[in-house]
N, CA, C and O of each residue as an XYZ file, in Angstrom:
860
protein
N     145.142     56.635     25.105
C     145.502     58.123     25.589
C     146.926     58.272     26.413
O     147.484     57.712     27.357
N     147.189     59.379     25.478
C     148.518     59.379     26.448
C     148.742     60.763     27.136
O     149.530     61.661     26.842
N     147.593     60.652     28.386
C     147.718     61.617     28.464
C     148.727     62.274     29.757
O     148.641     63.468     30.044
N     149.540     61.475     30.379
C     151.050     61.999     31.064
C     152.160     62.818     30.634
O     152.798     63.710     31.193
N     152.241     62.107     29.117
C     153.315     62.919     28.160
C     152.937     64.159     27.570
O     153.657     65.059     27.137
N     151.185     64.030     27.639
C     150.777     66.180     27.264
C     150.750     66.632     28.821
O     151.722     67.357     29.030
N     150.186     66.499     29.652
C     150.357     66.934     31.191
C     152.110     67.624     31.009
O     152.453     68.789     30.808
N     152.955     66.368     31.177
C     154.305     66.934     31.176
C     154.507     67.857     30.403
O     155.181     68.822     30.763
N     154.121     67.797     29.515
C     154.634     69.082     28.035
C     154.161     69.957     28.418
O     154.898     70.905     28.691
N     152.583     70.099     28.652
C     151.771     71.690     29.238
C     152.826     71.755     30.460
O     153.667     72.571     30.084
N     153.088     71.415     31.395
C     153.529     71.781     32.668
C     154.696     72.399     32.411
O     154.862     73.466     33.002
N     155.825     71.907     31.462
C     156.985     72.598     31.224
C     156.903     73.895     30.109
O     157.904     74.602     29.992
N     155.765     74.165     29.351
C     155.408     75.155     28.714
C     155.176     76.285     29.129
O     155.292     77.377     28.572
N     154.628     75.835     30.766
C     153.783     76.664     31.063
C     154.790     77.482     32.230
O     154.595     78.604     32.696
N     156.140     76.354     32.594
C     156.990     76.918     33.152
C     158.320     77.884     32.284
O     158.804     78.832     32.903
N     158.820     77.581     30.914
C     159.238     78.139     29.938
C     158.794     79.772     29.388
O     159.361     80.726     28.856
N     157.433     79.423     29.878
C     156.351     80.318     28.963
C     157.186     80.899     27.632
O     157.543     79.925     26.968
N     157.488     81.773     27.202
C     157.529     81.865     25.607
C     159.051     82.549     25.481
O     159.221     83.297     24.518
N     160.298     82.306     26.513
C     161.875     82.425     26.795
C     162.530     82.035     25.373
O     162.385     80.843     25.100
N     163.287     82.875     24.321
C     164.333     82.168     23.836
C     164.581     80.849     24.171
O     164.042     80.177     25.051
N     165.523     80.516     23.318
C     166.224     79.226     23.476
C     167.501     79.967     24.282
O     167.975     81.090     24.110
N     167.863     78.933     25.201
C     169.134     79.106     25.591
C     170.433     78.486     24.848
O     170.258     77.710     23.908
N     171.849     78.862     25.312
C     172.926     78.134     24.383
C     173.067     77.050     24.464
O     173.954     76.538     23.780
N     172.470     76.447     25.102
C     172.650     74.747     25.798
C     171.334     74.116     24.994
O     171.543     73.131     24.286
N     170.231     74.557     25.067
C     169.242     74.188     24.654
C     168.826     74.211     23.108
O     167.785     73.777     22.615
N     170.185     74.986     22.306
C     170.154     75.092     20.961
C     171.104     74.217     20.767
O     170.688     73.311     20.045
N     172.574     74.028     21.196
C     172.820     72.881     21.077
C     172.447     70.989     21.414
O     173.144     70.109     20.909
N     171.603     70.778     22.062
C     171.270     70.029     21.989
C     169.832     69.605     22.207
O     169.275     68.694     22.820
N     169.367     70.872     21.281
C     168.292     70.813     20.628
C     167.450     69.249     20.058
O     167.839     68.778     18.989
N     166.192     68.446     20.919
C     165.653     67.926     20.143
C     164.344     68.596     18.983
O     163.156     68.702     19.286
N     164.893     68.941     17.781
C     163.713     70.093     17.738
C     162.639     69.431     16.843
O     162.033     70.054     15.971
N     162.433     68.017     17.145
C     160.818     66.835     17.368
C     160.005     67.273     18.371
O     158.826     67.599     18.236
N     160.647     67.278     19.383
C     160.271     67.728     21.013
C     160.005     69.117     21.099
O     159.000     69.517     21.687
N     160.916     69.984     20.501
C     160.371     71.801     20.088
C     159.412     72.014     19.351
O     158.730     73.024     19.524
N     159.205     71.350     18.616
C     158.474     71.184     17.694
C     157.069     70.821     17.891
O     156.154     71.382     17.290
N     156.898     69.819     18.790
C     155.791     69.312     19.788
C     155.114     70.118     20.852
O     153.937     69.876     21.118
N     155.648     70.883     21.363
C     155.697     71.256     22.748
C     154.837     72.686     22.143
O     153.841     73.118     22.722
N     155.535     73.452     20.619
C     155.040     74.337     20.190
C     153.720     73.669     19.321
O     153.147     74.539     18.666
N     153.425     72.997     19.253
C     151.805     72.300     18.690
C     151.378     72.611     19.865
O     150.739     73.660     19.937
N     151.603     71.779     21.179
C     150.471     71.570     21.674
C     150.269     73.171     22.408
O     149.283     73.413     23.104
N     151.023     73.889     22.219
C     150.565     75.273     22.586
C     149.656     76.273     21.687
O     149.262     77.395     22.003
N     149.460     75.659     20.644
C     149.125     76.205     19.513
C     149.914     77.217     19.043
O     149.289     78.242     18.773
N     151.137     77.247     18.855
C     151.947     77.854     18.024
C     151.752     77.789     16.688
O     151.566     76.759     16.040
N     151.822     79.563     16.036
C     151.815     79.335     13.898
C     152.597     79.328     13.650
O     153.285     79.897     14.498
N     153.621     78.706     12.186
C     154.709     78.223     11.685
C     155.789     79.457     12.196
O     156.792     79.336     12.899
N     155.299     80.486     11.677
C     156.361     81.905     12.187
C     157.518     81.127     13.908
O     158.592     81.569     14.314
N     156.748     80.002     14.444
C     157.384     80.560     15.802
C     158.625     79.747     15.903
O     159.516     79.924     16.735
N     158.594     78.802     14.935
C     160.586     78.601     14.123
C     161.596     79.750     13.783
O     162.814     79.793     13.615
N     160.444     80.779     13.751
C     161.192     81.526     13.292
C     162.525     82.570     14.587
O     163.644     83.036     14.372
N     161.323     82.540     16.311
C     162.048     82.833     17.711
C     162.892     81.895     17.594
O     163.920     82.188     18.205
N     162.973     80.353     16.821
C     163.982     79.742     17.439
C     165.265     79.581     16.816
O     166.329     79.188     17.295
N     164.796     80.169     15.011
C     165.715     80.323     14.167
C     166.590     81.285     14.835
O     167.794     81.130     14.627
N     166.236     82.235     15.586
C     166.813     83.684     15.785
C     167.575     83.464     16.675
O     168.628     84.090     16.801
N     167.065     82.220     17.730
C     167.781     82.726     19.133
C     168.836     81.721     19.413
O     169.492     81.741     20.454
N     169.038     80.593     18.206
C     169.781     80.090     18.016
C     171.101     80.165     17.213
O     172.022     79.349     17.248
N     170.991     81.624     16.274
C     172.155     81.768     15.644
C     173.462     82.001     15.642
O     174.412     81.666     14.935
N     173.250     82.842     16.874
C     174.060     83.308     17.495
C     175.214     82.610     18.313
O     176.180     83.082     18.913
N     174.700     81.109     18.093
C     175.406     80.073     18.597
C     175.954     79.258     17.713
O     176.924     78.613     18.112
N     175.535     79.076     16.406
C     175.683     78.112     15.047
C     175.325     77.298     15.070
O     175.767     76.269     14.559
N     173.820     77.540     16.036
C     173.594     76.707     15.854
C     172.117     77.005     14.574
O     171.616     78.085     14.260
N     171.725     75.472     14.038
C     170.725     75.652     13.102
C     169.183     74.866     12.882
O     169.255     73.727     12.420
N     167.705     75.448     13.207
C     167.146     74.407     13.710
C     166.604     73.363     12.529
O     166.174     74.028     11.586
N     166.518     72.237     12.344
C     166.163     70.632     11.836
C     164.315     70.927     11.411
O     163.319     70.275     11.725
N     164.447     71.978     10.721
C     162.755     72.112      9.629
C     162.651     70.630     10.028
O     162.241     70.141     11.081
N     162.851     70.382      9.561
C     161.762     69.035      9.047
C     161.553     68.171     10.785
O     160.475     67.661     11.089
N     162.431     68.162     11.473
C     161.969     67.155     12.438
C     160.928     68.077     13.228
O     159.873     67.664     13.711
N     161.430     69.495     13.287
C     160.755     70.559     14.377
C     159.310     70.687     13.476
O     158.519     71.296     14.196
N     158.695     70.361     12.233
C     157.670     70.636     11.839
C     156.863     69.227     11.944
O     155.912     68.879     12.644
N     157.479     68.700     11.160
C     157.009     66.797     12.209
C     156.189     66.869     13.402
O     154.982     66.699     13.572
N     157.638     67.316     14.598
C     156.858     67.561     15.813
C     155.805     68.472     16.143
O     154.891     68.113     16.886
N     155.861     69.709     15.616
C     154.522     70.419     15.608
C     153.167     69.963     14.790
O     152.010     70.380     14.743
N     153.802     69.037     14.255
C     152.363     68.596     13.338
C     151.529     67.243     14.720
O     150.414     66.803     14.999
N     152.557     67.133     15.053
C     152.360     66.246     16.376
C     151.546     66.556     17.264
O     150.361     66.264     17.426
N     152.286     67.197     17.861
C     151.745     68.559     19.126
C     150.222     69.126     18.697
O     149.407     69.115     19.620
N     149.881     69.483     17.760
C     149.156     70.212     17.002
C     147.875     68.677     16.786
O     146.747     69.158     16.677
N     147.856     67.917     16.751
C     146.614     66.471     16.475
C     145.935     66.913     18.301
O     144.742     66.707     18.527
N     146.832     67.483     19.393
C     146.674     67.144     20.667
C     145.644     68.742     20.934
O     144.662     69.041     21.613
N     146.346     69.286     20.185
C     146.082     71.004     20.537
C     145.193     71.819     19.654
O     145.111     73.044     19.564
N     144.408     70.676     18.889
C     143.736     70.732     17.664
C     141.479     70.246     17.983
O     140.379     70.497     17.491
N     142.075     69.520     19.031
C     140.717     68.934     19.386
C     140.001     69.926     19.471
O     140.240     71.108     19.718
N     138.483     68.990     19.097
C     137.346     69.987     19.408
C     137.045     70.423     21.366
O     136.393     71.345     21.856
N     137.851     69.293     22.049
C     137.552     69.551     23.412
C     138.894     70.562     23.648
O     139.140     71.053     24.750
N     139.374     70.697     22.950
C     141.122     71.666     23.672
C     139.593     72.930     23.914
O     138.900     73.321     24.854
N     139.712     73.210     22.154
C     139.367     74.324     21.628
C     138.103     74.907     22.077
O     137.619     75.944     21.625
N     137.545     74.097     23.093
C     135.991     74.312     23.636
C     137.298     74.669     25.490
O     137.154     75.621     26.258
N     137.916     74.021     25.565
C     138.480     74.504     27.628
C     139.734     75.780     27.233
O     140.229     76.224     28.269
N     140.298     76.409     25.961
C     140.578     77.697     26.039
C     139.585     78.070     25.576
O     139.838     79.259     25.770
N     137.851     78.110     24.731
C     136.892     78.815     24.566
C     137.028     79.875     26.285
O     137.216     81.069     26.515
N     136.823     78.704     27.117
C     136.027     79.067     28.314
C     136.819     79.948     28.883
O     136.402     81.061     29.205
N     138.062     79.556     29.078
C     139.160     80.385     29.613
C     139.655     81.832     29.282
O     140.326     82.586     29.986
N     139.141     82.024     28.007
C     138.640     83.055     27.495
C     140.088     83.623     26.544
O     140.256     84.787     26.179
N     141.176     82.281     26.238
C     141.594     82.328     25.488
C     141.953     82.677     23.802
O     141.712     81.680     23.120
N     142.323     83.522     23.211
C     142.979     83.318     21.754
C     143.274     82.310     21.357
O     143.829     81.374     21.933
N     142.837     82.441     20.075
C     142.815     81.646     19.049
C     144.046     82.543     17.497
O     143.860     83.616     16.923
N     145.172     81.527     17.305
C     145.962     82.447     16.767
C     146.099     82.143     15.152
O     146.619     82.886     14.319
N     145.323     80.488     14.872
C     144.992     80.045     12.941
C     145.749     79.105     12.948
O     146.189     78.878     11.821
N     146.284     78.121     14.082
C     147.379     77.011     13.971
C     146.768     75.661     13.559
O     147.473     74.731     13.167
N     145.715     75.605     13.640
C     145.010     74.277     13.219
C     144.896     74.218     11.784
O     144.154     75.043     11.249
N     145.644     73.192     10.913
C     145.029     72.695      9.985
C     144.002     72.976      9.578
O     143.117     73.101     10.425
N     143.585     73.237      7.903
C     142.059     73.057      7.303
C     141.465     71.554      8.130
O     140.828     71.626      9.181
N     141.662     70.768      7.728
C     140.909     69.489      8.326
C     140.673     69.584      9.840
O     139.803     68.833     10.280
N     141.320     70.400     10.723
C     140.626     70.437     11.861
C     139.942     71.670     12.106
O     138.916     71.668     12.786
N     140.414     72.733     11.613
C     140.153     73.613     11.657
C     138.333     74.492     12.072
O     138.104     75.593     12.572
N     137.490     73.533     11.646
C     136.572     73.712     11.776
C     135.667     73.540     13.156
O     135.021     74.265     13.913
N     136.031     72.062     13.016
C     135.290     71.827     14.650
C     135.958     72.186     15.224
O     135.215     72.601     16.113
N     137.002     72.451     15.566
C     138.133     73.211     16.959
C     137.396     74.715     16.980
O     137.263     75.458     17.953
N     136.970     74.924     15.638
C     135.745     77.076     16.392
C     134.887     76.919     16.445
O     134.375     77.528     17.384
N     133.820     75.976     15.546
C     132.916     75.448     16.414
C     133.063     75.709     18.136
O     132.689     76.648     18.838
N     133.922     74.183     18.525
C     133.799     74.995     19.817
C     134.593     75.522     20.985
O     134.227     75.578     22.159
N     135.870     75.942     20.405
C     136.536     76.838     20.530
C     134.885     78.440     20.953
O     134.536     79.100     21.932
N     134.503     78.315     19.677
C     133.385     79.192     19.734
C     132.074     79.082     21.040
O     131.339     79.999     21.406
N     132.097     78.017     21.416
C     130.689     77.767     22.216
C     131.588     77.775     23.834
O     130.837     77.765     24.809
N     132.885     77.790     24.091
C     133.661     77.618     24.763
C     133.633     79.157     25.575
O     133.400     79.418     26.755
N     134.069     80.293     24.086
C     133.827     81.384     24.234
C     132.203     82.248     25.143
O     132.022     83.161     25.948
N     131.332     81.231     24.355
C     130.516     81.181     25.154
C     130.147     81.883     26.573
O     129.549     82.773     27.177
N     130.836     80.960     26.600
C     130.617     80.307     28.278
C     131.711     81.595     28.352
O     131.453     82.431     29.218
N     132.279     81.705     27.959
C     133.450     82.577     29.101
C     132.513     83.941     28.656
O     131.602     83.407     29.289
N     132.236     84.506     28.431
C     131.970     85.813     28.265
C     130.125     85.735     28.873
O     129.634     86.859     28.767
N     129.496     85.093     29.224
C     128.491     84.873     29.933
C     128.625     84.786     31.366
O     127.845     85.251     32.196
N     130.055     83.924     31.648
C     129.893     84.135     32.867
C     130.587     85.457     33.436
O     130.248     85.916     34.527
N     131.752     86.151     32.503
C     132.222     87.200     32.451
C     130.778     88.471     32.944
O     130.883     89.218     33.917
N     129.817     88.443     32.224
C     128.693     89.413     32.152
C     128.110     88.906     33.851
O     127.919     89.799     34.677
N     127.947     87.912     34.109
C     126.996     87.025     35.257
C     128.041     87.666     36.444
O     127.344     87.675     37.458
N     129.416     88.219     36.802
C     129.943     88.433     37.287
C     129.978     89.897     37.084
O     129.841     90.590     38.092
N     130.130     90.440     36.017
C     129.854     92.164     36.006
C     128.593     92.485     36.525
O     128.776     93.337     37.395
N     127.520     92.246     36.427
C     126.105     92.539     36.649
C     126.322     92.010     38.319
O     125.890     92.938     39.003
N     126.673     91.219     38.965
C     126.862     90.912     40.275
C     127.389     92.385     41.224
O     126.810     92.960     42.145
N     129.081     92.759     40.372
C     129.104     93.355     40.910
C     129.360     95.333     41.225
O     130.045     96.092     41.910
N     128.403     95.359     40.304
C     126.892     96.521     39.883
C     126.067     96.149     40.439
O     125.134     96.896     40.146
N     125.669     95.294     41.242
C     124.374     94.976     42.094
C     124.822     95.572     43.659
O     124.035     96.188     44.378
N     126.617     95.178     44.120
C     127.247     94.925     45.366
C     126.595     96.708     45.523
O     125.771     97.119     46.340
N     127.347     97.519     44.382
C     127.131     98.659     44.064
C     125.763     99.404     44.687
O     125.771    100.366     45.454
N     124.651     98.746     44.185
C     123.590     99.351     44.457
C     122.567     98.977     45.800
O     121.593     99.558     46.278
N     123.397     97.529     46.209
C     122.634     97.259     47.089
C     123.558     98.218     48.366
O     122.897     98.511     49.363
N     124.899     98.642     48.328
C     125.173     99.540     48.903
C     124.561    100.863     49.063
O     124.177    101.284     50.154
N     124.501    101.325     48.279
C     124.136    102.514     48.631
C     122.612    102.885     49.133
O     122.096    103.835     49.723
N     122.171    101.647     48.593
C     120.778    101.646     49.296
C     120.702    101.454     50.948
O     120.090    102.144     51.764
N     121.752     99.972     51.217
C     122.234    100.705     53.136
C     122.447    102.085     53.433
O     121.995    102.544     54.482
N     123.025    102.736     52.707
C     123.734    104.327     52.756
C     122.352    105.371     52.748
O     122.246    106.228     53.625
N     121.374    105.223     51.737
C     120.495    105.379     51.791
C     119.726    105.657     53.388
O     119.807    106.585     54.192
N     118.950    104.331     53.374
C     118.259    104.147     55.107
C     119.025    104.574     55.905
O     118.512    105.200     56.832
N     120.056    104.474     55.901
C     120.699    105.164     57.178
C     120.644    106.712     57.237
O     120.368    107.364     58.244
N     120.932    107.180     56.074
C     120.940    108.617     55.660
C     119.424    109.060     56.230
O     119.299    110.181     56.723
N     118.576    108.389     56.171
C     117.176    108.881     56.666
C     117.062    108.880     57.645
O     116.498    109.814     58.215
N     117.705    107.481     58.498
C     117.212    107.400     59.578
C     117.647    108.614     60.610
O     116.995    108.845     61.628
N     118.914    109.424     60.204
C     119.683    110.262     60.798
C     118.725    111.630     60.319
O     118.791    112.686     60.948
N     117.945    111.475     59.271
C     117.340    112.470     59.279
C     116.275    112.887     60.068
O     115.983    114.045     60.366
N     115.419    111.304     60.550
C     114.354    110.912     60.805
C     114.169    111.824     61.914
O     113.359    112.690     62.245
N     115.414    111.207     62.437
C     116.476    111.614     64.190
C     116.179    113.676     64.315
O     115.605    114.268     65.229
N     116.507    113.990     63.661
C     117.111    114.950     63.708
C     115.586    116.267     63.182
O     115.368    117.470     63.318
N     115.037    115.321     62.698
C     113.446    116.337     62.168
C     113.197    116.686     63.537
O     113.216    117.825     64.002
N     112.823    114.985     64.501
C     111.665    114.975     65.090
C     112.287    115.762     67.089
O     111.705    115.530     68.149
N     113.301    116.458     66.935
C     114.921    116.213     67.804
C     114.456    117.665     68.139
O     114.476    118.668     67.426
N     113.981    117.475     69.579
C     113.730    119.235     70.137
C     114.958    120.139     69.974
O     116.151    119.834     69.965
N     114.101    121.839     69.793
C     115.249    121.993     69.308
C     115.794    122.684     67.902
O     116.549    123.644     67.749
N     115.099    121.800     66.890
C     115.703    121.367     65.802
C     114.890    122.931     64.844
O     113.731    122.535     64.969
N     114.811    123.624     64.444
C     113.869    124.945     64.295
C     113.580    124.767     63.017
O     113.857    123.818     62.285
N     112.830    126.040     62.734
C     111.574    125.300     61.741
C     112.336    125.213     60.676
O     112.535    124.184     60.030
N     112.915    126.611     60.400
C     113.833    126.359     58.730
C     114.391    125.133     58.222
O     114.215    124.556     57.149
N     115.386    124.752     59.622
C     115.739    123.219     59.418
C     114.928    122.185     59.257
O     115.140    121.296     58.431
N     113.734    122.231     60.195
C     112.733    121.448     59.981
C     112.557    121.300     58.093
O     113.024    120.419     57.370
N     111.887    122.264     57.786
C     112.127    122.292     56.188
C     112.749    121.177     55.863
O     112.432    120.003     55.669
N     114.118    122.089     55.843
C     115.137    121.559     54.929
C     115.455    119.812     54.712
O     115.984    119.117     53.845
N     114.594    119.525     56.448
C     115.023    118.091     56.381
C     114.130    117.347     56.225
O     114.179    116.224     56.727
N     112.646    117.925     55.200
C     112.036    117.128     54.655
C     112.138    116.978     53.416
O     112.016    116.006     52.670
N     112.440    118.341     53.228
C     112.944    118.379     51.559
C     113.537    117.415     51.112
O     113.212    116.840     50.073
N     115.007    116.937     52.232
C     116.268    115.856     52.104
C     114.941    114.840     52.474
O     115.381    113.923     51.779
N     114.172    114.497     52.801
C     113.627    113.615     53.488
C     112.327    112.884     51.807
O     111.651    111.865     51.670
N     112.570    113.992     50.999
C     111.595    113.550     49.730
C     112.696    113.624     48.575
O     112.464    113.484     47.374
N     113.736    113.831     49.065
C     115.234    113.328     47.937
C     115.403    111.934     48.023
O     115.103    111.083     47.186
N     116.182    111.728     49.697
C     115.976    110.199     49.863
C     115.460    109.515     49.614
O     115.989    108.454     49.283
N     113.739    109.711     49.609
C     112.571    108.605     49.358
C     113.093    108.332     47.661
O     113.791    107.416     47.228
N     112.634    109.182     47.120
C     113.117    109.205     45.398
C     113.776    108.706     44.885
O     113.428    107.965     43.965
N     115.499    108.938     45.366
C     116.529    107.840     45.469
C     116.602    106.554     45.767
O     117.259    105.725     45.137
N     115.945    106.353     46.715
C     115.710    104.792     47.321
C     114.513    104.332     46.993
O     114.106    103.295     47.516
N     113.559    105.202     45.841
C     112.308    104.323     44.759
C     113.452    103.681     43.225
O     113.264    102.618     42.633
N     114.307    104.461     42.986
C     115.132    104.247     41.616
C     116.266    103.445     41.831
O     116.762    102.612     41.072
N     116.679    103.856     43.153
C     118.177    102.237     43.536
C     117.124    101.019     43.743
O     117.264     99.937     43.173
N     116.301    101.250     44.422
C     115.190     99.655     44.229
C     115.218     99.234     43.077
O     115.846     98.302     42.572
N     114.414    100.054     42.611
C     114.046     99.921     40.933
C     115.666     99.321     40.056
O     115.962     98.128     39.988
N     116.422    100.320     39.539
C     117.722     99.415     39.378
C     118.649     98.151     40.411
O     119.817     97.791     40.261
N     117.875     97.795     41.209
C     118.194     96.654     41.604
C     117.451     95.898     41.304
O     118.229     95.005     40.969
N     116.187     95.379     41.088
C     115.646     95.027     40.566
C     115.452     94.721     39.120
O     114.891     93.677     38.790
N     115.858     95.520     38.300
C     116.341     95.194     37.432
C     117.257     94.910     36.905
O     117.138     94.626     35.714
N     118.355     94.861     37.416
C     119.462     93.881     37.771
C     119.435     92.619     38.213
O     120.101     91.746     37.657
N     118.639     92.371     39.292
C     118.208     91.036     39.903
C     117.703     90.625     38.524
O     118.367     89.624     38.259
N     117.138     90.793     37.829
C     116.387     90.451     36.767
C     117.313     89.685     35.767
O     117.335     88.521     35.370
N     118.031     90.738     35.529
C     119.192     91.010     33.857
C     119.978     89.128     34.389
O     120.154     88.223     33.573
N     120.386     89.007     36.324
C     121.513     88.897     36.237
C     120.920     86.905     36.549
O     121.574     85.878     36.726
N     119.487     87.174     36.481
C     118.765     85.671     36.484
C     118.535     85.451     35.198
O     118.136     84.292     35.078
N     118.612     86.204     33.792
C     118.026     85.848     32.665
C     119.456     85.358     32.327
O     119.671     84.287     31.760
N     120.436     86.246     32.729
C     121.986     85.457     31.804
C     122.499     84.442     32.594
O     123.256     83.617     32.082
N     122.085     84.357     34.213
C     122.556     82.458     34.577
C     121.584     81.577     34.187
O     121.937     80.406     34.331
N     120.405     81.739     33.713
C     119.676     80.702     33.581
C     120.144     80.661     31.319
O     119.977     79.612     30.695
N     120.604     81.811     30.692
C     121.344     81.314     29.534
C     122.297     81.377     29.547
O     122.670     82.049     28.585
N     123.454     80.886     30.412
C     124.915     80.298     31.097
C     124.536     78.929     31.039
O     124.976     78.075     30.270
N     123.449     78.769     32.161
C     122.831     77.079     31.624
C     122.988     76.697     30.855
O     123.873     75.872     30.631
N     121.525     77.486     29.456
C     121.637     76.754     28.071
C     122.714     76.539     28.125
O     123.162     75.483     28.570
N     123.565     77.702     27.587
C     125.562     77.037     27.028
C     125.698     76.120     27.199
O     125.638     75.229     26.352
N     125.983     75.961     28.603
C     126.991     74.850     29.168
C     126.125     73.224     29.418
O     126.705     72.283     29.960
N     124.662     73.133     28.911
C     124.168     72.539     28.889
C     124.181     71.556     27.212
O     124.132     70.363     26.914
N     124.271     72.781     26.499
C     124.400     72.832     24.911
C     125.627     72.550     25.144
O     125.539     71.497     25.775
N     126.726     72.802     25.047
C     128.457     72.304     24.963
C     128.481     71.232     25.676
O     129.656     70.895     25.815
N     127.792     70.542     26.186
C     128.523     69.222     26.948
C     129.204     68.449     26.330
O     130.377     68.266     26.655
N     128.513     67.672     25.065
C     129.106     67.169     24.199
C     130.640     67.331     23.432
O     131.310     66.448     22.897
N     130.924     68.723     23.576
C     132.407     69.557     23.163
C     132.974     68.985     24.149
O     133.723     68.223     23.537
N     133.251     68.711     25.725
C     134.080     68.361     26.538
C     134.531     66.345     26.120
O     135.697     66.062     26.398
N     133.730     65.249     25.575
C     134.537     64.712     25.441
C     134.479     64.427     23.647
O     134.279     63.312     23.166
N     134.660     65.470     22.970
C     134.594     65.365     22.057
C     136.514     65.573     21.017
O     137.432     66.321     21.352
N     136.480     64.700     19.920
C     137.673     64.485     19.779
C     138.545     63.505     20.169
O     139.554     63.420     19.469
N     138.464     62.872     20.927
C     139.159     62.377     21.615
C     140.125     61.162     21.006
O     141.175     60.817     21.548
N     139.757     60.758     20.168
C     140.771     59.820     19.204
C     141.474     60.120     18.338
O     141.602     59.741     17.174
N     141.934     60.814     18.930
C     143.333     61.842     17.747
C     145.011     60.721     18.204
O     145.937     60.338     17.489
N     144.710     60.530     19.734
C     145.827     59.762     19.944
C     145.590     58.340     20.665
O     144.640     58.242     21.441
N     146.314     57.390     20.459
C     145.782     56.416     21.554
C     147.282     55.697     21.473
O     147.543     54.731     22.190
């Protein structure tokens, strides 16, 4: 596995982002390498139009044959199922760059990863909601203690005691409601985490799938 060149090119692509080619890059362009990098990043064939536009003002035309040759080689890495799974887990989109011969397996792996990504997001979302509800419950308990203290305090008038008793009733009703919501959310989190565990177990083979395209 030529892992080091892959990691190097990925690092370079991250640094360059989607910036157009500079004048120097156009004039000294290795169109095979540019195509290879674009393939690694899953760019569709329309990406060459960006390079053509960037270099036109410098009087340089892309070598389309070399670019496509490099891009096809880069796609051998990008379109591996294990990479599709990795992209799906990260929640990254797929633009349709893979050839028909590789796309079905890639999409299966990408979809499996995307399911995991969505399930992880759901767990985080429920955890945040649970935190809000627990804070609300703590606030209700605090308010109840203050209300009870005022209720038994010497000097509290009977009209005020009646108001406090009504407040205590409302606080208790709200507490019960919030506790029920907390129980429901905790059950939902447990269910989603079990679902996530199943997804991860079922997707283990995608992490090692498609490792034979480059030797």
